[in-house]
Each structure stands twice: as structure tokens, then as C-alpha cells.
ZADODO-429965 format. One record per residue (C-alpha): residue in three letters; x, z, y negated. Coordinates in steps of 0.5 Angstrom, whole numbers. Each point is the difference from the previous one (the first is absolute). Last residue first. Layout:
(rec ALA,(X,Z,Y))
...
***
This chain:
(rec LYS,(-189,17,65))
(rec LYS,(4,1,-6))
(rec ILE,(6,-5,3))
(rec GLY,(-4,-5,2))
(rec GLU,(-4,-1,-7))
(rec ASN,(8,0,-3))
(rec ALA,(2,-5,4))
(rec SER,(-6,-4,-2))
(rec GLU,(-6,-1,5))
(rec GLY,(-2,-7,4))
(rec PRO,(5,0,5))
(rec ARG,(2,7,3))
(rec THR,(7,2,-5))
(rec LEU,(0,8,2))
(rec GLU,(-1,-1,7))
(rec LYS,(5,-6,1))
(rec MET,(5,5,-2))
(rec ALA,(-1,4,6))
(rec GLY,(6,-4,4))
(rec PHE,(4,1,-5))
(rec ALA,(2,7,1))
(rec SER,(4,-3,6))
(rec GLU,(-1,-1,7))
(rec LYS,(-4,-6,-3))
(rec MET,(6,-3,-5))
(rec LYS,(5,0,6))
(rec GLU,(-5,-4,5))
(rec ALA,(-1,-5,-6))
(rec LEU,(8,0,-1))
(rec GLN,(1,-1,6))
(rec ARG,(-6,-6,1))
(rec ARG,(3,-3,-6))
(rec ILE,(7,-1,3))
(rec GLU,(-3,-3,6))
(rec ARG,(-4,-5,-4))
(rec LEU,(6,-1,-4))
(rec ASP,(4,-2,5))
(rec ALA,(7,-1,-4))
(rec CYS,(6,-5,-1))
(rec ALA,(-3,-7,0))
(rec LEU,(-7,3,-4))
(rec GLN,(-5,-7,0))
(rec LYS,(-1,-5,-5))
(rec GLU,(2,-5,4))
(rec ALA,(7,3,-1))
(rec VAL,(1,7,-3))
(rec LEU,(7,5,0))
(rec GLN,(5,-6,1))
(rec ARG,(6,2,-1))
(rec GLY,(5,-3,-6))
(rec ALA,(1,6,-4))
(rec VAL,(-8,1,0))
(rec TYR,(-4,-6,2))
(rec VAL,(-8,-1,-1))
(rec GLU,(-4,-6,4))
(rec LYS,(-7,-2,-2))
(rec VAL,(-2,4,-5))
(rec ASN,(-7,-3,-3))
(rec TRP,(-4,7,3))
(rec SER,(3,4,-5))
(rec GLY,(-5,-3,-5))
(rec ALA,(2,-7,-4))
(rec SER,(-5,-3,-6))
(rec TYR,(2,2,-7))
(rec VAL,(7,3,0))
(rec LEU,(3,-4,6))
(rec ALA,(-4,-7,-2))
(rec SER,(2,1,-7))
(rec TYR,(8,0,1))
(rec PRO,(-1,-6,6))
(rec ASP,(-4,-4,-6))
(rec TYR,(-4,-6,2))
(rec VAL,(-1,3,7))
(rec PRO,(-6,-2,2))
(rec PHE,(-3,4,6))
(rec MET,(3,6,0))
(rec ASN,(-6,4,2))
(rec ALA,(-3,-5,6))
(rec SER,(6,2,3))
(rec ASP,(6,-5,1))
(rec THR,(5,2,-6))
(rec GLU,(3,5,5))
(rec VAL,(5,5,-4))
(rec LEU,(7,0,3))
(rec VAL,(4,6,-2))
(rec LEU,(7,1,-2))
(rec ASP,(6,6,1))
(rec ALA,(6,-4,2))
(rec GLU,(4,5,-5))
(rec LYS,(5,-4,-6))
(rec GLY,(5,-4,1))
(rec PRO,(-3,-6,-2))
(rec GLU,(-7,1,-3))
(rec LEU,(-7,0,1))
(rec SER,(-2,7,-5))
(rec GLY,(-1,7,1))
(rec THR,(6,2,4))
(rec ILE,(7,2,0))
(rec GLY,(2,0,-7))
(rec ASP,(-7,2,-2))
(rec LEU,(1,6,3))
(rec GLY,(-1,5,-6))
(rec LEU,(-7,3,1))
(rec ALA,(-2,-3,-5))
(rec LYS,(4,-7,0))
(rec ALA,(-4,-1,8))
(rec GLY,(-6,2,-3))
(rec GLY,(0,-5,-6))
(rec ILE,(4,-6,6))
(rec THR,(-6,1,4))
(rec ALA,(-7,3,-2))
(rec MET,(1,0,-8))
(rec ALA,(3,-8,2))
(rec VAL,(-7,-1,3))
(rec ILE,(-3,2,-7))
(rec GLU,(4,-4,-4))
(rec LYS,(-2,-7,3))
(rec ALA,(-7,3,1))
(rec PRO,(-1,0,-8))
(rec LEU,(1,7,-4))
(rec VAL,(-4,-1,-5))
(rec GLY,(-5,-8,-1))
(rec ARG,(-7,3,1))
(rec ASP,(1,5,-6))
(rec ARG,(-5,6,-1))
(rec ASN,(6,4,0))
(rec GLU,(-2,5,5))
(rec ASN,(-4,-6,4))
(rec LYS,(6,-3,1))
(rec HIS,(4,6,2))
(rec PHE,(-6,2,5))
(rec ASN,(-1,-6,3))
(rec ALA,(7,-3,0))
(rec CYS,(3,7,3))
(rec PHE,(-6,1,5))
(rec ARG,(2,-7,3))
(rec MET,(7,2,0))
(rec GLN,(-2,7,3))
(rec THR,(-5,-3,6))
(rec PHE,(6,-5,2))
(rec LEU,(4,5,0))
(rec ASP,(-1,3,6))
(rec LEU,(-1,9,2))
(rec THR,(-8,0,0))
(rec ASN,(-3,6,-2))
(rec GLY,(3,1,-7))
(rec SER,(0,7,-1))
(rec ALA,(-1,3,8))
(rec PRO,(4,-6,2))
(rec GLY,(6,3,-5))
(rec ASP,(2,-4,-6))
(rec THR,(-1,-8,0))
(rec GLY,(7,-1,-3))
(rec LEU,(1,-6,-5))
(rec GLY,(7,-1,-3))
(rec VAL,(2,0,-9))
(rec PRO,(7,0,-2))
(rec ILE,(-1,1,-7))
(rec GLN,(1,-7,-3))
(rec HIS,(-3,3,-8))
(rec LYS,(-5,-4,0))
(rec ARG,(-1,1,8))
(rec MET,(-1,7,-1))
(rec SER,(-5,-2,-6))
(rec LEU,(-4,-4,4))
(rec VAL,(0,6,6))
(rec PRO,(-4,4,-5))
(rec ALA,(-2,5,7))
(rec VAL,(-8,-1,1))
(rec GLY,(-4,6,0))
(rec LYS,(-1,6,3))
(rec ALA,(-7,-2,4))
(rec ALA,(2,2,7))
(rec LYS,(-1,-7,3))
(rec THR,(4,-2,-6))
(rec ASN,(6,3,1))
(rec SER,(0,-1,7))
(rec ALA,(-1,-8,0))
(rec ILE,(6,0,-6))
(rec CYS,(5,3,2))
(rec HIS,(5,-2,-4))
(rec SER,(7,3,1))
(rec VAL,(5,0,-5))
(rec SER,(7,0,-2))
(rec SER,(6,3,-4))
(rec GLY,(5,-3,-4))
(rec ARG,(1,5,-5))
(rec LYS,(-2,-3,-6))
(rec LYS,(-5,-4,3))
(rec LEU,(-3,7,2))
(rec LEU,(1,2,-6))
(rec LEU,(-4,-6,-4))
(rec ILE,(-6,1,6))
(rec ASP,(-1,7,-2))
(rec SER,(1,-1,-8))
(rec GLU,(-7,-6,2))
(rec SER,(-3,6,4))
(rec LEU,(-1,1,8))
(rec HIS,(-6,2,2))
(rec ILE,(-1,-4,6))
(rec GLY,(8,1,2))
(rec HIS,(-2,-1,7))
(rec ALA,(7,3,4))
(rec ALA,(6,0,-4))
(rec LEU,(6,-3,3))
(rec THR,(6,3,-3))
(rec SER,(7,-4,3))
(rec PRO,(1,-2,-7))
(rec GLY,(-1,6,-4))
(rec LEU,(-5,6,-2))
(rec VAL,(3,7,4))
(rec GLY,(3,3,-6))
(rec ILE,(-4,5,-2))
(rec GLN,(-2,-2,-7))
(rec ASP,(-2,-8,4))
(rec LEU,(-4,4,5))
(rec PHE,(-4,3,-5))
(rec GLU,(-1,-7,-5))
(rec VAL,(-3,-3,6))
(rec PRO,(-4,5,2))
(rec THR,(-2,1,-8))
(rec CYS,(2,5,-4))
(rec GLY,(-2,7,-3))
(rec PHE,(3,4,5))
(rec LYS,(-5,4,3))
(rec GLU,(-6,-2,-3))
(rec GLU,(2,-8,-1))
(rec LEU,(2,1,8))
(rec GLU,(-6,3,1))
(rec ARG,(-4,-4,-3))
(rec MET,(2,-7,3))
(rec GLU,(1,3,7))
(rec TYR,(-8,2,0))
(rec ASP,(-1,-7,-2))
(rec MET,(3,-2,6))
(rec GLU,(5,-7,2))
(rec ALA,(5,1,-6))
(rec THR,(6,1,6))
(rec HIS,(-1,0,7))
(rec LEU,(8,1,3))
(rec THR,(6,-4,2))
(rec PHE,(7,0,0))
(rec PRO,(3,-6,3))
(rec VAL,(6,0,4))
(rec LYS,(7,0,-1))
(rec TYR,(2,7,5))
(rec LYS,(3,3,-6))
(rec ARG,(-6,-2,-5))
(rec ASP,(-4,2,5))
(rec LEU,(3,6,0))
(rec GLN,(0,1,-8))
(rec TYR,(-7,-1,0))
(rec VAL,(-2,5,5))
(rec LYS,(4,6,-4))
(rec LYS,(-3,-2,-7))
(rec LEU,(-7,-1,2))
(rec THR,(0,8,4))
(rec GLU,(3,2,-7))
(rec PRO,(-5,-3,-3))
(rec SER,(-5,3,4))
(rec CYS,(-4,-5,4))
(rec THR,(-8,0,1))
(rec THR,(-1,-2,-8))
(rec THR,(4,-6,0))
(rec GLY,(0,-3,7))
(rec HIS,(0,1,7))
(rec PRO,(7,-1,0))
(rec ALA,(4,-5,5))
(rec LEU,(6,2,3))
(rec CYS,(2,-6,4))
(rec CYS,(1,-4,6))
(rec SER,(3,-8,1))
(rec VAL,(-2,-5,7))
(rec ARG,(2,-7,0))
(rec PRO,(7,0,1))
(rec HIS,(1,7,2))
(rec HIS,(7,3,-4))
(rec GLN,(-4,6,-4))
(rec TYR,(-5,1,6))
(rec GLU,(3,8,3))
(rec LYS,(3,2,-6))
(rec MET,(-7,-2,-5))
(rec MET,(-4,4,6))
(rec ALA,(5,6,0))
(rec GLU,(-2,0,-8))
(rec GLY,(-7,0,1))
(rec TYR,(-1,6,4))
(rec ALA,(5,3,-4))
(rec ILE,(-4,-1,-6))
(rec ALA,(-7,1,4))
(rec GLU,(3,8,2))
(rec GLU,(2,1,-7))
(rec VAL,(-6,-2,-4))
(rec SER,(-4,5,5))
(rec ALA,(-4,1,7))
(rec ALA,(1,-8,2))
(rec ASP,(-4,-4,5))
(rec CYS,(-6,2,-3))
(rec ALA,(2,0,-7))
(rec GLY,(3,5,-5))
(rec GLN,(-3,2,-6))
(rec GLU,(6,-3,-4))
(rec MET,(-1,-6,4))
(rec VAL,(5,-5,3))
(rec THR,(-3,-6,3))
(rec GLU,(5,-4,5))
(rec GLY,(1,-7,-2))
(rec ALA,(2,-5,6))
(rec ILE,(2,-7,-4))
(rec GLY,(-1,-5,6))
(rec ARG,(0,-7,2))
(rec ILE,(-4,-1,6))
(rec GLY,(3,-1,8))
(rec MET,(-5,5,3))
(rec GLU,(5,4,3))
(rec ASP,(4,1,-6))
(rec MET,(-6,1,-5))
(rec VAL,(-3,5,6))
(rec ARG,(6,4,-1))
(rec ALA,(0,1,-8))
(rec ILE,(-7,2,1))
(rec GLU,(3,6,5))
(rec GLY,(5,2,-4))
(rec GLU,(-6,-1,-7))
(rec PHE,(-3,6,4))
(rec TYR,(-5,0,-8))
(rec TYR,(-1,-5,-4))
(rec MET,(2,-6,-4))
(rec ASP,(2,-7,2))
(rec PHE,(3,-6,-2))
(rec VAL,(-2,-6,3))
(rec THR,(3,-6,1))
(rec THR,(-2,-6,5))
(rec VAL,(-7,-1,-2))
(rec GLY,(-4,-6,3))
(rec ALA,(-6,2,2))
(rec LEU,(1,2,7))
(rec LEU,(6,3,-2))
(rec LEU,(-3,5,-4))
(rec GLU,(-6,2,5))
(rec CYS,(6,1,5))
(rec VAL,(3,4,-4))
(rec ALA,(-5,4,-2))
(rec TYR,(-2,1,8))
(rec ARG,(7,3,1))
(rec SER,(0,4,-6))
(rec SER,(-7,3,2))
(rec LEU,(4,2,7))
(rec ALA,(6,3,-4))
(rec ALA,(-4,4,-4))
(rec MET,(-5,2,6))
(rec GLU,(6,2,4))
(rec ALA,(4,4,-6))
(rec ASP,(-6,4,-2))
(rec MET,(-6,0,-4))
(rec ALA,(-6,2,2))
(rec GLN,(-2,7,-4))
(rec GLN,(4,0,-5))
(rec GLU,(-1,-7,-2))
(rec MET,(-7,0,2))
(rec PRO,(0,6,-6))
(rec LEU,(3,-5,-5))
(rec LEU,(-3,-6,1))
(rec PHE,(-7,2,1))
(rec VAL,(-4,5,-5))
(rec ARG,(6,1,-4))
(rec LEU,(2,-8,-1))
(rec ARG,(-8,-2,1))
(rec ASP,(-2,3,-7))
(rec LYS,(-4,-6,-1))
(rec CYS,(-3,-2,6))
(rec ASP,(-1,-7,1))
(rec ASP,(6,-2,5))
(rec GLY,(-1,7,4))
(rec LEU,(4,-3,6))
(rec GLY,(0,-7,0))
(rec ARG,(8,0,2))
(rec PHE,(2,7,1))
(rec PRO,(3,-1,7))
(rec ILE,(5,-6,-3))
(rec MET,(3,5,-4))
(rec GLY,(7,1,3))
(rec LEU,(2,-7,-4))
(rec HIS,(-1,2,-7))
(rec CYS,(2,-5,-4))
(rec HIS,(4,-3,-6))
(rec THR,(4,-6,-1))
(rec ASN,(-3,-5,5))
(rec ILE,(4,-7,0))
(rec MET,(-2,-6,3))
(rec GLY,(4,-4,4))
(rec PRO,(3,-6,-4))
(rec MET,(-5,-6,1))
(rec ILE,(-2,-5,5))
(rec ILE,(-6,-4,-2))
(rec GLY,(-4,-4,6))
(rec ARG,(1,-7,0))
(rec ALA,(1,0,8))
(rec ALA,(6,4,0))
(rec ASP,(3,-3,5))
(rec VAL,(5,5,3))
(rec ILE,(7,-3,3))
(rec ARG,(4,3,4))
(rec TYR,(7,-2,-1))
(rec GLU,(7,2,3))
(rec GLU,(-2,0,8))
(rec ALA,(-5,-6,0))
(rec ALA,(6,-4,-4))
(rec HIS,(5,1,6))
(rec LYS,(-6,-2,4))
(rec LYS,(-2,-6,-4))
(rec LYS,(-7,-3,-1))
(rec ILE,(-3,6,-3))
(rec GLU,(-7,-1,-2))
(rec LEU,(-4,-2,-5))
(rec LYS,(-6,-4,2))
(rec GLY,(-4,-4,-4))
(rec TRP,(0,-6,5))
(rec GLU,(8,-1,-1))
(rec THR,(2,6,-4))
(rec ASP,(7,1,5))
(rec CYS,(5,6,-3))
(rec VAL,(7,0,-1))
(rec SER,(3,-5,-4))
(rec LYS,(-7,-1,-3))
(rec LEU,(-1,6,-3))
(rec LEU,(7,1,-3))
(rec PRO,(-1,-7,-4))
(rec GLN,(-7,3,-1))
(rec ILE,(2,6,-4))
(rec GLU,(1,-1,-7))
(rec GLU,(-6,-5,0))
(rec MET,(-4,7,1))
(rec PRO,(1,3,-6))
(rec GLY,(4,6,0))
(rec ALA,(2,6,3))
(rec GLN,(7,3,3))
(rec LEU,(4,4,4))
(rec ILE,(-4,7,0))
(rec LYS,(3,6,4))
(rec ASN,(-3,4,5))
(rec GLU,(2,-4,6))
(rec GLU,(1,-7,-3))
(rec PHE,(-5,-2,-5))
(rec MET,(-2,-7,-2))
(rec VAL,(-6,-1,-6))
(rec TYR,(-5,-7,0))
(rec GLY,(-3,-4,-5))
(rec ASP,(-6,-5,-2))
(rec PRO,(-3,4,-6))
(rec TYR,(7,3,-2))
(rec TRP,(0,6,-4))
(rec ASP,(5,2,-5))
(rec MET,(-1,6,-4))
(rec SER,(6,-1,-4))
(rec GLN,(2,7,1))
(rec ASN,(-2,0,8))
(rec MET,(-7,0,2))
(rec THR,(2,-5,6))
(rec LEU,(-7,-2,0))
(rec VAL,(0,-5,6))
(rec ILE,(-6,-5,2))
(rec GLY,(1,-1,7))
(rec ASN,(2,-6,4))
(rec ILE,(7,3,3))
(rec MET,(1,8,3))
(rec ILE,(8,-1,2))
(rec THR,(2,6,5))
(rec LYS,(8,0,2))
(rec MET,(2,3,6))
***
């Protein structure tokens, strides 16, 4: 059956950035067939629909079996958004020690060792995918532990995703050694290498938490399975100092020297990139995930995105984990991206809304090497699309739909979401899962684990540090 979304403001995000103030999108099964202005589809609508008295109903039986008509009611029809860097398993950490200066060592690492297991990671990821879908995110690149469980959740929930198994030299909560993590990750890659929506990769944690030998081994395996190679890069002050002291270079130069900087490399964060780093990324065809909300909340700085875009480096938006950026929606990232970069450059005109929406859609697809299948509304691409309603108080008037998405819209305006043609959100509710039940299951698991005592350490009115001292 063909689905035709009509009467919408259609943003194709194609190479020409075509958009239609009064347009439609047609798709069948998992593929987009066409998109264009309403006058283009009117003859077909007249032949199959009864539009008398403002109704839009299929009037012929055979047509009812062939077409499904969705009235967008002047909402914005756009490609599904793409979250290029996330940690889905960290929902239980959200809000935990948000203002604690040494949160990593006080909360995050100890809690992962004490409470994170395969069941917790799966339950957290299922909840996180619900949050992503309700916010119009149709593709996510995850990086965490127990990623075999997370890949299974992605498959069951219908989202498009890449599950990246974290590799660290010191071991982690799901692997006692690098060798164990790599074996686990490669088994995942084999299992999902032909899946239509979900793929898996090995994701080294960072430039200072993995040895050069480990980074090279992981890079070769990711290349073998034709999946992205990602790691935290140029994010931390101590990272910059350590590599300068050990090797006399920046993180990007280090990655290039050991031969792991290439077209499949996605550098997460890139806060401290120098101009020479950016030129090197350009030369090697690498990409960057920009996590503006997480970075600024942690007071780490603002990545030089304007320079990256000037040199045509693919830059996508990422939320980081719910412990770092708190929300998993890209509306927050788009607004932060606009505000911080304009403020940093003292120029209201930099990074116009159209460019930021591109970063949230086709830019993210390019950064992940998925631009051939998603990120824009074009014939032949996967039917990953979102309808953002414009009936709510915050969405009137809409002079510029890109501006409305970046400066006015929020996740609560997402009305419908499709991934590979399957409707996963309808009328702002999940069509694929029971969020209340998923939340209940996660809450029960947290209560039974070390997370159950965390609220005692962060009582209202106290900072996390003060709570710990008592």
C-alpha cells in the first residue's frame, strides 16, 4: 500500500535543499517514491478521493486497498533526525550528580561497576529508544556496554541504529579485557552485517584509554565489516595534555600517525580541534559528532564547527548520554547549536537555521556513511520521516519552517514518526511500545540495584558534593 502525506510543509534536505510550502511525500513499504508540490499530486487525489465538504476519504474500493492518505494539516514533513553520538544504557544516570565537579569518578564509573549489567543496559536502551522516537529521531549511533542486548532492542523497537561496543584498555563492566570486548563486538558485527536497519561496530572509548595497538586492531575490524569507527576525540583537557606529553601531538594527529584516521572515522565531540586538526580531518575524509548541550553543560568549551563546515567536513549532531546532556532529542541540540555559536562568534547571522536542520538530518547521515539511504526525502531512499505539527501555541506563525524547527519547536510537537515506512509514533504516542510499562520495568530494576540509594546522596537543595560529604 502506498502512503501519501499531503498538505504539509515539505523539507526534502536534498542536495538542492528543495522545499515545498504546500507539498506531499509518497512512500510504499520502506521506500520513498516521490515528494513535491501539491499540484503535482492533485490529479491522483481527485481520481481516488472524495474531498467534498472538506473530507478526504478514499471513494473507490480498489483505491482504498492501494492508497493511505495522511493529512499533514500544514505541519512540517521532514526527514527523520539522526543522533550521531549517544549512550543509550545510561538512562539510570540521568540527573545523578549533575552539578558535581568530579562526577565521573564519584558517580559514573563506580555505578557502572556496581549496577550495570546486561538486563539494565537493555531496559535502559528500550526506554531511551522510546524517548528518541517520540522526539523524531529515527537513527541513532550508540556507544556503550552490552551492545548485543542494545542491538536486539533496536531491532525489536524498529529504530535504525548502529550499536557500538565500547573497548577500553582497563576492561569494563561487560568485558574483563580488550580481547574479550573485541571478540564480543566482532560476534555482533557478524550477526547483524546483513540486517536492513541495525548494524554493529567496535567503538574504542578514546585516544587515551586505548593503546595504539588496540586502536589499530579495532579500526581494521570496523573496516572489514564496513561500519564506522568512532571514539571520543579532543574532548578533555587532560587528553590534550597527555598526548602532547607522550607523543608531542594532538589527538587527531595521533590518530593519523597510527593510521586510524580515514573516511570511516567519526570523531565524537572535537571540542579542542585546532585549525591544522580540521585540515587533517578534511584531508582524510573524516567526520565529527557535535554534542553542544553536553559539552557546554560540562563547561568543556564549544567545538569549532564553523571552521569544520567551512572545510566541508561532515558534522552531525549528537546528544551524548542522558547523564551528560540529559535529553536525547535533537531540538535541544539545534537550539543550543544556534545560540552558542552565534554568541561565541558575536554574530547573529552565523549558522542559519537551515544549516542546523541539515546537521540534524542529512549532515548526520553523511557523518555515519548512511546518506545513501536516509537523511533526506528523495525517491529511492528509506522512508524515515517525521511530521511536526504546527497547531500548538509555540508553532504559530511559521514564516520560515527551518527557523520554526530550530528556535520554536520541541519534542512535544512531533506528531508522527516513520522508520523504513513503519509508523512508530502516531498522534504523539508510541505505536510500537508501551512506554509506561517500559518505564515501570526499568524503575524496578533500578530500585533493586545500587541506583536505589542514589536519591539519598542528592537531596533537593544540596549539591551532589555536599550530599556525599554527609
